[in-house]
Biopython code that builds the backbone (N, CA, C, O; Angstrom):
import numpy as np
from Bio.PDB.StructureBuilder import StructureBuilder

atoms = [
    (1, "MET", "N", (-80.031, -92.709, 130.008)),
    (1, "MET", "CA", (-80.022, -91.424, 130.686)),
    (1, "MET", "C", (-80.157, -90.295, 129.669)),
    (1, "MET", "O", (-80.853, -89.311, 129.916)),
    (2, "HIS", "N", (-79.491, -90.441, 128.528)),
    (2, "HIS", "CA", (-79.546, -89.421, 127.486)),
    (2, "HIS", "C", (-80.982, -89.240, 126.978)),
    (2, "HIS", "O", (-81.421, -88.117, 126.730)),
    (3, "ARG", "N", (-81.702, -90.347, 126.828)),
    (3, "ARG", "CA", (-83.091, -90.273, 126.359)),
    (3, "ARG", "C", (-83.990, -89.566, 127.384)),
    (3, "ARG", "O", (-84.890, -88.811, 127.017)),
    (4, "LEU", "N", (-83.733, -89.820, 128.654)),
    (4, "LEU", "CA", (-84.513, -89.170, 129.703)),
    (4, "LEU", "C", (-84.297, -87.659, 129.661)),
    (4, "LEU", "O", (-85.250, -86.892, 129.795)),
    (5, "ALA", "N", (-83.072, -87.239, 129.478)),
    (5, "ALA", "CA", (-82.768, -85.804, 129.407)),
    (5, "ALA", "C", (-83.457, -85.175, 128.203)),
    (5, "ALA", "O", (-83.988, -84.069, 128.304)),
    (6, "LEU", "N", (-83.455, -85.861, 127.072)),
    (6, "LEU", "CA", (-84.131, -85.349, 125.879)),
    (6, "LEU", "C", (-85.637, -85.256, 126.101)),
    (6, "LEU", "O", (-86.275, -84.293, 125.677)),
    (7, "ALA", "N", (-86.193, -86.254, 126.762)),
    (7, "ALA", "CA", (-87.631, -86.241, 127.040)),
    (7, "ALA", "C", (-87.988, -85.075, 127.962)),
    (7, "ALA", "O", (-89.000, -84.405, 127.755)),
    (8, "LEU", "N", (-87.161, -84.833, 128.978)),
    (8, "LEU", "CA", (-87.416, -83.711, 129.887)),
    (8, "LEU", "C", (-87.306, -82.374, 129.162)),
    (8, "LEU", "O", (-88.104, -81.470, 129.407)),
    (9, "LEU", "N", (-86.328, -82.241, 128.277)),
    (9, "LEU", "CA", (-86.188, -81.013, 127.499)),
    (9, "LEU", "C", (-87.409, -80.803, 126.598)),
    (9, "LEU", "O", (-87.886, -79.678, 126.445)),
    (10, "ALA", "N", (-87.904, -81.872, 126.011)),
    (10, "ALA", "CA", (-89.088, -81.769, 125.152)),
    (10, "ALA", "C", (-90.306, -81.327, 125.971)),
    (10, "ALA", "O", (-91.095, -80.502, 125.511)),
    (11, "LEU", "N", (-90.459, -81.873, 127.180)),
    (11, "LEU", "CA", (-91.571, -81.468, 128.036)),
    (11, "LEU", "C", (-91.463, -79.997, 128.427)),
    (11, "LEU", "O", (-92.464, -79.280, 128.433)),
    (12, "LEU", "N", (-90.264, -79.550, 128.752)),
    (12, "LEU", "CA", (-90.068, -78.146, 129.102)),
    (12, "LEU", "C", (-90.374, -77.240, 127.919)),
    (12, "LEU", "O", (-90.950, -76.166, 128.093)),
    (13, "ALA", "N", (-90.000, -77.657, 126.737)),
    (13, "ALA", "CA", (-90.268, -76.861, 125.538)),
    (13, "ALA", "C", (-91.771, -76.732, 125.290)),
    (13, "ALA", "O", (-92.238, -75.695, 124.818)),
    (14, "LEU", "N", (-92.522, -77.780, 125.607)),
    (14, "LEU", "CA", (-93.974, -77.734, 125.438)),
    (14, "LEU", "C", (-94.634, -76.897, 126.531)),
    (14, "LEU", "O", (-95.633, -76.226, 126.272)),
    (15, "ALA", "N", (-94.095, -76.928, 127.740)),
    (15, "ALA", "CA", (-94.696, -76.213, 128.863)),
    (15, "ALA", "C", (-94.451, -74.709, 128.795)),
    (15, "ALA", "O", (-95.285, -73.935, 129.264)),
    (16, "ALA", "N", (-93.343, -74.281, 128.231)),
    (16, "ALA", "CA", (-92.993, -72.859, 128.202)),
    (16, "ALA", "C", (-94.040, -72.012, 127.481)),
    (16, "ALA", "O", (-94.441, -70.984, 128.026)),
    (17, "PRO", "N", (-94.509, -72.386, 126.277)),
    (17, "PRO", "CA", (-95.533, -71.566, 125.630)),
    (17, "PRO", "C", (-96.832, -71.495, 126.426)),
    (17, "PRO", "O", (-97.489, -70.454, 126.434)),
    (18, "ALA", "N", (-97.212, -72.573, 127.088)),
    (18, "ALA", "CA", (-98.432, -72.571, 127.895)),
    (18, "ALA", "C", (-98.293, -71.604, 129.067)),
    (18, "ALA", "O", (-99.234, -70.877, 129.385)),
    (19, "ALA", "N", (-97.129, -71.591, 129.710)),
    (19, "ALA", "CA", (-96.904, -70.677, 130.833)),
    (19, "ALA", "C", (-96.914, -69.229, 130.352)),
    (19, "ALA", "O", (-97.461, -68.356, 131.025)),
    (20, "ALA", "N", (-96.317, -68.973, 129.201)),
    (20, "ALA", "CA", (-96.306, -67.616, 128.650)),
    (20, "ALA", "C", (-97.720, -67.170, 128.302)),
    (20, "ALA", "O", (-98.074, -66.016, 128.546)),
    (21, "GLN", "N", (-98.531, -68.052, 127.740)),
    (21, "GLN", "CA", (-99.915, -67.725, 127.411)),
    (21, "GLN", "C", (-100.714, -67.420, 128.664)),
    (21, "GLN", "O", (-101.508, -66.479, 128.684)),
    (22, "GLU", "N", (-100.508, -68.220, 129.721)),
    (22, "GLU", "CA", (-101.210, -67.991, 130.982)),
    (22, "GLU", "C", (-100.838, -66.625, 131.561)),
    (22, "GLU", "O", (-101.700, -65.918, 132.083)),
    (23, "ARG", "N", (-99.570, -66.254, 131.473)),
    (23, "ARG", "CA", (-99.112, -64.945, 131.951)),
    (23, "ARG", "C", (-99.779, -63.821, 131.166)),
    (23, "ARG", "O", (-100.218, -62.831, 131.750)),
    (24, "ARG", "N", (-99.859, -63.972, 129.824)),
    (24, "ARG", "CA", (-100.524, -62.956, 128.986)),
    (24, "ARG", "C", (-102.009, -62.855, 129.328)),
    (24, "ARG", "O", (-102.554, -61.754, 129.402)),
    (25, "ASP", "N", (-102.663, -63.993, 129.537)),
    (25, "ASP", "CA", (-104.077, -63.992, 129.906)),
    (25, "ASP", "C", (-104.289, -63.253, 131.221)),
    (25, "ASP", "O", (-105.233, -62.477, 131.366)),
    (26, "HIS", "N", (-103.398, -63.503, 132.176)),
    (26, "HIS", "CA", (-103.500, -62.841, 133.477)),
    (26, "HIS", "C", (-103.329, -61.327, 133.320)),
    (26, "HIS", "O", (-104.056, -60.548, 133.937)),
    (27, "GLU", "N", (-102.382, -60.924, 132.507)),
    (27, "GLU", "CA", (-102.141, -59.498, 132.269)),
    (27, "GLU", "C", (-103.330, -58.839, 131.567)),
    (27, "GLU", "O", (-103.695, -57.710, 131.895)),
    (28, "ARG", "N", (-103.936, -59.539, 130.602)),
    (28, "ARG", "CA", (-105.125, -59.005, 129.911)),
    (28, "ARG", "C", (-106.289, -58.854, 130.874)),
    (28, "ARG", "O", (-107.024, -57.868, 130.812)),
    (29, "ALA", "N", (-106.462, -59.819, 131.760)),
    (29, "ALA", "CA", (-107.546, -59.759, 132.738)),
    (29, "ALA", "C", (-107.322, -58.594, 133.702)),
    (29, "ALA", "O", (-108.262, -57.865, 134.020)),
    (30, "ARG", "N", (-106.109, -58.418, 134.159)),
    (30, "ARG", "CA", (-105.813, -57.316, 135.073)),
    (30, "ARG", "C", (-106.063, -55.971, 134.392)),
    (30, "ARG", "O", (-106.620, -55.058, 135.002)),
    (31, "ALA", "N", (-105.655, -55.847, 133.136)),
    (31, "ALA", "CA", (-105.867, -54.605, 132.386)),
    (31, "ALA", "C", (-107.362, -54.333, 132.205)),
    (31, "ALA", "O", (-107.802, -53.189, 132.320)),
    (32, "ALA", "N", (-108.141, -55.376, 131.922)),
    (32, "ALA", "CA", (-109.597, -55.212, 131.751)),
    (32, "ALA", "C", (-110.237, -54.760, 133.062)),
    (32, "ALA", "O", (-111.134, -53.916, 133.053)),
    (33, "LEU", "N", (-109.790, -55.309, 134.179)),
    (33, "LEU", "CA", (-110.320, -54.917, 135.480)),
    (33, "LEU", "C", (-109.973, -53.458, 135.775)),
    (33, "LEU", "O", (-110.831, -52.683, 136.199)),
    (34, "GLU", "N", (-108.710, -53.090, 135.548)),
    (34, "GLU", "CA", (-108.275, -51.715, 135.803)),
    (34, "GLU", "C", (-108.983, -50.710, 134.896)),
    (34, "GLU", "O", (-109.200, -49.565, 135.291)),
    (35, "ALA", "N", (-109.341, -51.130, 133.691)),
    (35, "ALA", "CA", (-110.042, -50.251, 132.752)),
    (35, "ALA", "C", (-111.549, -50.210, 133.010)),
    (35, "ALA", "O", (-112.276, -49.483, 132.333)),
    (36, "GLY", "N", (-112.018, -50.988, 133.986)),
    (36, "GLY", "CA", (-113.442, -51.004, 134.298)),
    (36, "GLY", "C", (-114.271, -51.802, 133.305)),
    (36, "GLY", "O", (-115.489, -51.639, 133.245)),
    (37, "GLN", "N", (-113.624, -52.664, 132.525)),
    (37, "GLN", "CA", (-114.342, -53.470, 131.530)),
    (37, "GLN", "C", (-114.986, -54.703, 132.149)),
    (37, "GLN", "O", (-115.932, -55.255, 131.587)),
    (38, "ILE", "N", (-114.483, -55.139, 133.304)),
    (38, "ILE", "CA", (-115.027, -56.315, 133.975)),
    (38, "ILE", "C", (-115.188, -56.028, 135.463)),
    (38, "ILE", "O", (-114.520, -55.155, 136.016)),
    (39, "LEU", "N", (-116.078, -56.772, 136.096)),
    (39, "LEU", "CA", (-116.247, -56.708, 137.539)),
    (39, "LEU", "C", (-115.186, -57.581, 138.197)),
    (39, "LEU", "O", (-114.726, -58.553, 137.598)),
    (40, "PRO", "N", (-114.792, -57.244, 139.428)),
    (40, "PRO", "CA", (-113.840, -58.113, 140.140)),
    (40, "PRO", "C", (-114.439, -59.496, 140.369)),
    (40, "PRO", "O", (-115.640, -59.632, 140.603)),
    (41, "LEU", "N", (-113.608, -60.500, 140.300)),
    (41, "LEU", "CA", (-114.073, -61.869, 140.510)),
    (41, "LEU", "C", (-114.703, -62.019, 141.892)),
    (41, "LEU", "O", (-115.661, -62.777, 142.044)),
    (42, "THR", "N", (-114.193, -61.320, 142.898)),
    (42, "THR", "CA", (-114.778, -61.420, 144.240)),
    (42, "THR", "C", (-116.239, -60.982, 144.247)),
    (42, "THR", "O", (-117.059, -61.585, 144.939)),
    (43, "ASP", "N", (-116.574, -59.942, 143.486)),
    (43, "ASP", "CA", (-117.973, -59.493, 143.389)),
    (43, "ASP", "C", (-118.835, -60.556, 142.714)),
    (43, "ASP", "O", (-119.951, -60.837, 143.151)),
    (44, "ILE", "N", (-118.306, -61.136, 141.652)),
    (44, "ILE", "CA", (-119.030, -62.182, 140.913)),
    (44, "ILE", "C", (-119.262, -63.386, 141.826)),
    (44, "ILE", "O", (-120.369, -63.923, 141.871)),
    (45, "LEU", "N", (-118.228, -63.815, 142.553)),
    (45, "LEU", "CA", (-118.356, -64.984, 143.430)),
    (45, "LEU", "C", (-119.395, -64.745, 144.528)),
    (45, "LEU", "O", (-120.172, -65.643, 144.850)),
    (46, "ALA", "N", (-119.412, -63.556, 145.098)),
    (46, "ALA", "CA", (-120.402, -63.253, 146.132)),
    (46, "ALA", "C", (-121.823, -63.357, 145.577)),
    (46, "ALA", "O", (-122.710, -63.906, 146.231)),
    (47, "GLU", "N", (-122.036, -62.833, 144.381)),
    (47, "GLU", "CA", (-123.362, -62.895, 143.758)),
    (47, "GLU", "C", (-123.739, -64.335, 143.418)),
    (47, "GLU", "O", (-124.886, -64.738, 143.613)),
    (48, "VAL", "N", (-122.790, -65.105, 142.916)),
    (48, "VAL", "CA", (-123.052, -66.501, 142.553)),
    (48, "VAL", "C", (-123.402, -67.313, 143.797)),
    (48, "VAL", "O", (-124.322, -68.130, 143.760)),
    (49, "GLU", "N", (-122.683, -67.100, 144.893)),
    (49, "GLU", "CA", (-122.994, -67.825, 146.127)),
    (49, "GLU", "C", (-124.376, -67.448, 146.657)),
    (49, "GLU", "O", (-125.066, -68.285, 147.240)),
    (50, "ARG", "N", (-124.781, -66.199, 146.460)),
    (50, "ARG", "CA", (-126.104, -65.753, 146.907)),
    (50, "ARG", "C", (-127.205, -66.382, 146.047)),
    (50, "ARG", "O", (-128.272, -66.728, 146.554)),
    (51, "ARG", "N", (-126.942, -66.529, 144.755)),
    (51, "ARG", "CA", (-127.981, -66.946, 143.813)),
    (51, "ARG", "C", (-128.092, -68.455, 143.586)),
    (51, "ARG", "O", (-129.184, -68.970, 143.347)),
    (52, "TYR", "N", (-126.962, -69.163, 143.661)),
    (52, "TYR", "CA", (-126.963, -70.593, 143.308)),
    (52, "TYR", "C", (-126.574, -71.456, 144.497)),
    (52, "TYR", "O", (-125.840, -71.029, 145.387)),
    (53, "ARG", "N", (-127.085, -72.684, 144.489)),
    (53, "ARG", "CA", (-126.702, -73.684, 145.493)),
    (53, "ARG", "C", (-125.392, -74.323, 145.053)),
    (53, "ARG", "O", (-125.231, -74.688, 143.888)),
    (54, "GLY", "N", (-124.474, -74.455, 145.973)),
    (54, "GLY", "CA", (-123.222, -75.126, 145.678)),
    (54, "GLY", "C", (-122.023, -74.216, 145.848)),
    (54, "GLY", "O", (-122.149, -73.039, 146.185)),
    (55, "ARG", "N", (-120.870, -74.785, 145.610)),
    (55, "ARG", "CA", (-119.601, -74.096, 145.763)),
    (55, "ARG", "C", (-118.917, -73.949, 144.411)),
    (55, "ARG", "O", (-118.894, -74.894, 143.622)),
    (56, "VAL", "N", (-118.365, -72.780, 144.138)),
    (56, "VAL", "CA", (-117.620, -72.571, 142.896)),
    (56, "VAL", "C", (-116.312, -73.351, 143.012)),
    (56, "VAL", "O", (-115.539, -73.156, 143.950)),
    (57, "ILE", "N", (-116.076, -74.238, 142.045)),
    (57, "ILE", "CA", (-114.853, -75.044, 142.071)),
    (57, "ILE", "C", (-113.875, -74.637, 140.972)),
    (57, "ILE", "O", (-112.714, -75.046, 140.984)),
    (58, "GLU", "N", (-114.349, -73.832, 140.025)),
    (58, "GLU", "CA", (-113.463, -73.352, 138.963)),
    (58, "GLU", "C", (-114.060, -72.091, 138.372)),
    (58, "GLU", "O", (-115.271, -71.989, 138.179)),
    (59, "ALA", "N", (-113.185, -71.128, 138.087)),
    (59, "ALA", "CA", (-113.625, -69.874, 137.474)),
    (59, "ALA", "C", (-112.664, -69.525, 136.352)),
    (59, "ALA", "O", (-111.447, -69.540, 136.533)),
    (60, "ASP", "N", (-113.219, -69.213, 135.200)),
    (60, "ASP", "CA", (-112.423, -68.814, 134.041)),
    (60, "ASP", "C", (-112.951, -67.497, 133.506)),
    (60, "ASP", "O", (-114.158, -67.256, 133.485)),
    (61, "LEU", "N", (-112.028, -66.650, 133.075)),
    (61, "LEU", "CA", (-112.373, -65.408, 132.402)),
    (61, "LEU", "C", (-111.969, -65.574, 130.953)),
    (61, "LEU", "O", (-110.815, -65.882, 130.655)),
    (62, "GLU", "N", (-112.924, -65.370, 130.044)),
    (62, "GLU", "CA", (-112.672, -65.571, 128.615)),
    (62, "GLU", "C", (-113.146, -64.362, 127.841)),
    (62, "GLU", "O", (-113.981, -63.590, 128.314)),
    (63, "ARG", "N", (-112.613, -64.208, 126.666)),
    (63, "ARG", "CA", (-113.069, -63.156, 125.756)),
    (63, "ARG", "C", (-113.649, -63.849, 124.538)),
    (63, "ARG", "O", (-112.962, -64.619, 123.867)),
    (64, "ASP", "N", (-114.921, -63.575, 124.250)),
    (64, "ASP", "CA", (-115.606, -64.227, 123.135)),
    (64, "ASP", "C", (-116.281, -63.150, 122.294)),
    (64, "ASP", "O", (-117.177, -62.453, 122.771)),
    (65, "ASP", "N", (-115.855, -63.018, 121.058)),
    (65, "ASP", "CA", (-116.409, -62.005, 120.145)),
    (65, "ASP", "C", (-116.420, -60.609, 120.764)),
    (65, "ASP", "O", (-117.392, -59.865, 120.635)),
    (66, "GLY", "N", (-115.320, -60.270, 121.440)),
    (66, "GLY", "CA", (-115.184, -58.940, 122.019)),
    (66, "GLY", "C", (-115.849, -58.759, 123.367)),
    (66, "GLY", "O", (-115.766, -57.677, 123.948)),
    (67, "GLN", "N", (-116.513, -59.796, 123.889)),
    (67, "GLN", "CA", (-117.210, -59.704, 125.175)),
    (67, "GLN", "C", (-116.456, -60.536, 126.210)),
    (67, "GLN", "O", (-116.097, -61.686, 125.954)),
    (68, "TRP", "N", (-116.221, -59.943, 127.381)),
    (68, "TRP", "CA", (-115.611, -60.670, 128.482)),
    (68, "TRP", "C", (-116.680, -61.507, 129.171)),
    (68, "TRP", "O", (-117.781, -61.025, 129.435)),
    (69, "LEU", "N", (-116.348, -62.771, 129.464)),
    (69, "LEU", "CA", (-117.269, -63.709, 130.095)),
    (69, "LEU", "C", (-116.597, -64.400, 131.275)),
    (69, "LEU", "O", (-115.427, -64.778, 131.201)),
    (70, "TYR", "N", (-117.343, -64.561, 132.357)),
    (70, "TYR", "CA", (-116.907, -65.439, 133.445)),
    (70, "TYR", "C", (-117.646, -66.752, 133.270)),
    (70, "TYR", "O", (-118.871, -66.769, 133.143)),
    (71, "GLU", "N", (-116.905, -67.855, 133.264)),
    (71, "GLU", "CA", (-117.504, -69.185, 133.233)),
    (71, "GLU", "C", (-117.165, -69.853, 134.554)),
    (71, "GLU", "O", (-115.994, -70.040, 134.884)),
    (72, "LEU", "N", (-118.198, -70.213, 135.307)),
    (72, "LEU", "CA", (-118.015, -70.767, 136.645)),
    (72, "LEU", "C", (-118.585, -72.174, 136.724)),
    (72, "LEU", "O", (-119.721, -72.420, 136.317)),
    (73, "LYS", "N", (-117.782, -73.100, 137.252)),
    (73, "LYS", "CA", (-118.256, -74.455, 137.524)),
    (73, "LYS", "C", (-118.647, -74.488, 138.993)),
    (73, "LYS", "O", (-117.887, -74.076, 139.869)),
    (74, "ILE", "N", (-119.859, -74.990, 139.240)),
    (74, "ILE", "CA", (-120.410, -75.000, 140.591)),
    (74, "ILE", "C", (-120.749, -76.432, 140.980)),
    (74, "ILE", "O", (-121.367, -77.172, 140.215)),
    (75, "LEU", "N", (-120.331, -76.807, 142.190)),
    (75, "LEU", "CA", (-120.592, -78.149, 142.708)),
    (75, "LEU", "C", (-121.602, -78.060, 143.850)),
    (75, "LEU", "O", (-121.265, -77.616, 144.948)),
    (76, "PRO", "N", (-122.855, -78.486, 143.589)),
    (76, "PRO", "CA", (-123.860, -78.502, 144.660)),
    (76, "PRO", "C", (-123.731, -79.779, 145.494)),
    (76, "PRO", "O", (-122.918, -80.652, 145.190)),
    (77, "SER", "N", (-124.535, -79.872, 146.539)),
    (77, "SER", "CA", (-124.454, -81.027, 147.445)),
    (77, "SER", "C", (-124.786, -82.358, 146.768)),
    (77, "SER", "O", (-124.356, -83.411, 147.236)),
    (78, "ASN", "N", (-125.557, -82.319, 145.658)),
    (78, "ASN", "CA", (-125.888, -83.582, 144.984)),
    (78, "ASN", "C", (-124.732, -84.109, 144.129)),
    (78, "ASN", "O", (-124.812, -85.218, 143.600)),
    (79, "GLY", "N", (-123.659, -83.323, 143.990)),
    (79, "GLY", "CA", (-122.477, -83.782, 143.279)),
    (79, "GLY", "C", (-122.531, -83.646, 141.771)),
    (79, "GLY", "O", (-121.589, -84.056, 141.093)),
    (80, "ARG", "N", (-123.598, -83.084, 141.217)),
    (80, "ARG", "CA", (-123.727, -82.930, 139.759)),
    (80, "ARG", "C", (-123.340, -81.510, 139.368)),
    (80, "ARG", "O", (-124.133, -80.579, 139.504)),
    (81, "VAL", "N", (-122.117, -81.357, 138.884)),
    (81, "VAL", "CA", (-121.567, -80.048, 138.539)),
    (81, "VAL", "C", (-122.416, -79.375, 137.465)),
    (81, "VAL", "O", (-122.874, -80.022, 136.523)),
    (82, "PHE", "N", (-122.617, -78.076, 137.620)),
    (82, "PHE", "CA", (-123.245, -77.288, 136.568)),
    (82, "PHE", "C", (-122.392, -76.068, 136.298)),
    (82, "PHE", "O", (-121.557, -75.687, 137.118)),
    (83, "ILE", "N", (-122.603, -75.463, 135.157)),
    (83, "ILE", "CA", (-121.800, -74.326, 134.713)),
    (83, "ILE", "C", (-122.719, -73.156, 134.437)),
    (83, "ILE", "O", (-123.779, -73.307, 133.829)),
    (84, "VAL", "N", (-122.298, -71.980, 134.895)),
    (84, "VAL", "CA", (-123.003, -70.758, 134.546)),
    (84, "VAL", "C", (-122.012, -69.836, 133.849)),
    (84, "VAL", "O", (-120.834, -69.772, 134.204)),
    (85, "GLU", "N", (-122.514, -69.135, 132.862)),
    (85, "GLU", "CA", (-121.715, -68.163, 132.123)),
    (85, "GLU", "C", (-122.342, -66.798, 132.368)),
    (85, "GLU", "O", (-123.545, -66.609, 132.184)),
    (86, "LEU", "N", (-121.510, -65.849, 132.785)),
    (86, "LEU", "CA", (-121.980, -64.517, 133.122)),
    (86, "LEU", "C", (-121.235, -63.469, 132.312)),
    (86, "LEU", "O", (-120.064, -63.645, 131.975)),
    (87, "ASP", "N", (-121.918, -62.387, 132.006)),
    (87, "ASP", "CA", (-121.272, -61.233, 131.385)),
    (87, "ASP", "C", (-120.328, -60.655, 132.439)),
    (87, "ASP", "O", (-120.776, -60.268, 133.518)),
    (88, "ALA", "N", (-119.040, -60.592, 132.143)),
    (88, "ALA", "CA", (-118.058, -60.138, 133.130)),
    (88, "ALA", "C", (-118.169, -58.648, 133.417)),
    (88, "ALA", "O", (-117.695, -58.192, 134.457)),
    (89, "ALA", "N", (-118.778, -57.882, 132.527)),
    (89, "ALA", "CA", (-118.933, -56.442, 132.739)),
    (89, "ALA", "C", (-120.095, -56.119, 133.665)),
    (89, "ALA", "O", (-120.038, -55.141, 134.410)),
    (90, "THR", "N", (-121.152, -56.933, 133.626)),
    (90, "THR", "CA", (-122.373, -56.626, 134.378)),
    (90, "THR", "C", (-122.738, -57.684, 135.414)),
    (90, "THR", "O", (-123.500, -57.405, 136.340)),
    (91, "GLY", "N", (-122.205, -58.893, 135.268)),
    (91, "GLY", "CA", (-122.588, -60.010, 136.131)),
    (91, "GLY", "C", (-123.872, -60.678, 135.695)),
    (91, "GLY", "O", (-124.343, -61.600, 136.360)),
    (92, "GLN", "N", (-124.453, -60.229, 134.584)),
    (92, "GLN", "CA", (-125.717, -60.778, 134.099)),
    (92, "GLN", "C", (-125.546, -62.222, 133.641)),
    (92, "GLN", "O", (-124.579, -62.560, 132.959)),
    (93, "PHE", "N", (-126.502, -63.072, 134.028)),
    (93, "PHE", "CA", (-126.527, -64.468, 133.612)),
    (93, "PHE", "C", (-126.744, -64.535, 132.100)),
    (93, "PHE", "O", (-127.649, -63.893, 131.568)),
    (94, "LEU", "N", (-125.908, -65.314, 131.413)),
    (94, "LEU", "CA", (-126.059, -65.482, 129.967)),
    (94, "LEU", "C", (-126.595, -66.860, 129.619)),
    (94, "LEU", "O", (-127.513, -66.988, 128.808)),
    (95, "ARG", "N", (-126.027, -67.886, 130.226)),
    (95, "ARG", "CA", (-126.488, -69.250, 129.952)),
    (95, "ARG", "C", (-125.966, -70.193, 131.026)),
    (95, "ARG", "O", (-125.003, -69.897, 131.733)),
    (96, "GLY", "N", (-126.624, -71.321, 131.123)),
    (96, "GLY", "CA", (-126.207, -72.352, 132.060)),
    (96, "GLY", "C", (-126.178, -73.697, 131.367)),
    (96, "GLY", "O", (-126.885, -73.921, 130.385)),
    (97, "ARG", "N", (-125.351, -74.590, 131.889)),
    (97, "ARG", "CA", (-125.273, -75.955, 131.372)),
    (97, "ARG", "C", (-125.282, -76.908, 132.550)),
    (97, "ARG", "O", (-124.621, -76.684, 133.564)),
    (98, "GLY", "N", (-126.038, -77.964, 132.393)),
    (98, "GLY", "CA", (-126.141, -78.937, 133.471)),
    (98, "GLY", "C", (-127.307, -78.604, 134.379)),
    (98, "GLY", "O", (-128.105, -77.717, 134.078)),
    (99, "PRO", "N", (-127.407, -79.320, 135.498)),
    (99, "PRO", "CA", (-128.543, -79.147, 136.410)),
    (99, "PRO", "C", (-128.384, -77.902, 137.303)),
    (99, "PRO", "O", (-128.109, -78.015, 138.497)),
    (100, "VAL", "N", (-128.559, -76.728, 136.706)),
    (100, "VAL", "CA", (-128.400, -75.470, 137.434)),
    (100, "VAL", "C", (-129.378, -75.434, 138.607)),
    (100, "VAL", "O", (-130.568, -75.706, 138.446)),
    (101, "GLN", "N", (-128.860, -75.097, 139.786)),
    (101, "GLN", "CA", (-129.688, -75.068, 140.995)),
    (101, "GLN", "C", (-129.687, -73.666, 141.589)),
    (101, "GLN", "O", (-128.738, -73.265, 142.263)),
    (102, "GLU", "N", (-130.763, -72.927, 141.331)),
    (102, "GLU", "CA", (-130.895, -71.597, 141.920)),
    (102, "GLU", "C", (-131.490, -71.716, 143.308)),
    (102, "GLU", "O", (-132.274, -72.623, 143.586)),
    (103, "ARG", "N", (-131.112, -70.790, 144.178)),
    (103, "ARG", "CA", (-131.680, -70.752, 145.528)),
    (103, "ARG", "C", (-133.099, -70.204, 145.451)),
    (103, "ARG", "O", (-133.408, -69.368, 144.601)),
    (104, "ALA", "N", (-133.944, -70.674, 146.333)),
    (104, "ALA", "CA", (-135.315, -70.184, 146.425)),
    (104, "ALA", "C", (-135.296, -68.783, 147.043)),
    (104, "ALA", "O", (-134.382, -68.457, 147.801)),
    (105, "PRO", "N", (-136.294, -67.953, 146.729)),
    (105, "PRO", "CA", (-136.360, -66.626, 147.353)),
    (105, "PRO", "C", (-136.331, -66.767, 148.876)),
    (105, "PRO", "O", (-137.066, -67.574, 149.446)),
    (106, "GLY", "N", (-135.486, -65.985, 149.521)),
    (106, "GLY", "CA", (-135.362, -66.032, 150.968)),
    (106, "GLY", "C", (-134.391, -67.078, 151.484)),
    (106, "GLY", "O", (-134.050, -67.077, 152.666)),
    (107, "GLU", "N", (-133.941, -67.973, 150.612)),
    (107, "GLU", "CA", (-132.980, -68.997, 151.018)),
    (107, "GLU", "C", (-131.591, -68.367, 150.970)),
    (107, "GLU", "O", (-131.095, -68.021, 149.897)),
    (108, "GLY", "N", (-130.981, -68.223, 152.110)),
    (108, "GLY", "CA", (-129.667, -67.584, 152.156)),
    (108, "GLY", "C", (-128.542, -68.563, 151.846)),
    (108, "GLY", "O", (-128.698, -69.779, 151.966)),
    (109, "ALA", "N", (-127.418, -68.006, 151.448)),
    (109, "ALA", "CA", (-126.231, -68.814, 151.215)),
    (109, "ALA", "C", (-125.681, -69.251, 152.563)),
    (109, "ALA", "O", (-125.788, -68.506, 153.537)),
    (110, "PRO", "N", (-125.094, -70.441, 152.644)),
    (110, "PRO", "CA", (-124.511, -70.887, 153.906)),
    (110, "PRO", "C", (-123.334, -69.993, 154.291)),
    (110, "PRO", "O", (-122.695, -69.390, 153.429)),
    (111, "ALA", "N", (-123.056, -69.914, 155.588)),
    (111, "ALA", "CA", (-121.928, -69.101, 156.052)),
    (111, "ALA", "C", (-120.635, -69.691, 155.481)),
    (111, "ALA", "O", (-120.482, -70.907, 155.360)),
    (112, "ARG", "N", (-119.722, -68.799, 155.138)),
    (112, "ARG", "CA", (-118.439, -69.239, 154.579)),
    (112, "ARG", "C", (-117.564, -69.792, 155.692)),
    (112, "ARG", "O", (-117.557, -69.283, 156.812)),
    (113, "ALA", "N", (-116.830, -70.838, 155.363)),
    (113, "ALA", "CA", (-115.908, -71.431, 156.331)),
    (113, "ALA", "C", (-114.687, -70.531, 156.472)),
    (113, "ALA", "O", (-114.309, -69.838, 155.527)),
    (114, "ALA", "N", (-114.081, -70.543, 157.632)),
    (114, "ALA", "CA", (-112.872, -69.730, 157.854)),
    (114, "ALA", "C", (-111.778, -70.193, 156.915)),
    (114, "ALA", "O", (-111.628, -71.390, 156.668)),
    (115, "GLY", "N", (-111.013, -69.248, 156.392)),
    (115, "GLY", "CA", (-109.925, -69.585, 155.493)),
    (115, "GLY", "C", (-110.308, -69.661, 154.046)),
    (115, "GLY", "O", (-109.447, -69.903, 153.199)),
    (116, "ARG", "N", (-111.564, -69.464, 153.726)),
    (116, "ARG", "CA", (-112.026, -69.509, 152.328)),
    (116, "ARG", "C", (-112.072, -68.175, 151.718)),
    (116, "ARG", "O", (-112.438, -68.042, 150.551)),
]
sb = StructureBuilder()
sb.init_structure("model")
sb.init_model(0)
sb.init_chain("A")
sb.init_seg("    ")
for serial, (resi, resn, name, xyz) in enumerate(atoms, 1):
    if name == "N":
        sb.init_residue(resn, " ", resi, " ")
    sb.init_atom(name, np.array(xyz, "f"), 0.0, 1.0, " ", f" {name:<3s}", serial, name[0])
structure = sb.get_structure()
């Protein structure tokens, strides 16, 4: 029992810095949004759904060499995830990885399901 308690304490000690870092990241992102340095994620998601086939399954906001970036993982119907990286200030496409699937001109995004 003593070993189990020590193991749990060790896990908590490892998790605390990660939680604190996540909180700081969230605060930095909120400050960047309030300062007008980045576009709201909702605006980015709407544009991504209009432009690409598939559903966003993960979104990350990162700072790289002083530039804010949104990195989005998108899952299309074929099941082969691709990633797009966008300038968080402008929404401009910077690079893609994997089988990026853009919508054809005139091809609309599917209607969003209720609750999404």
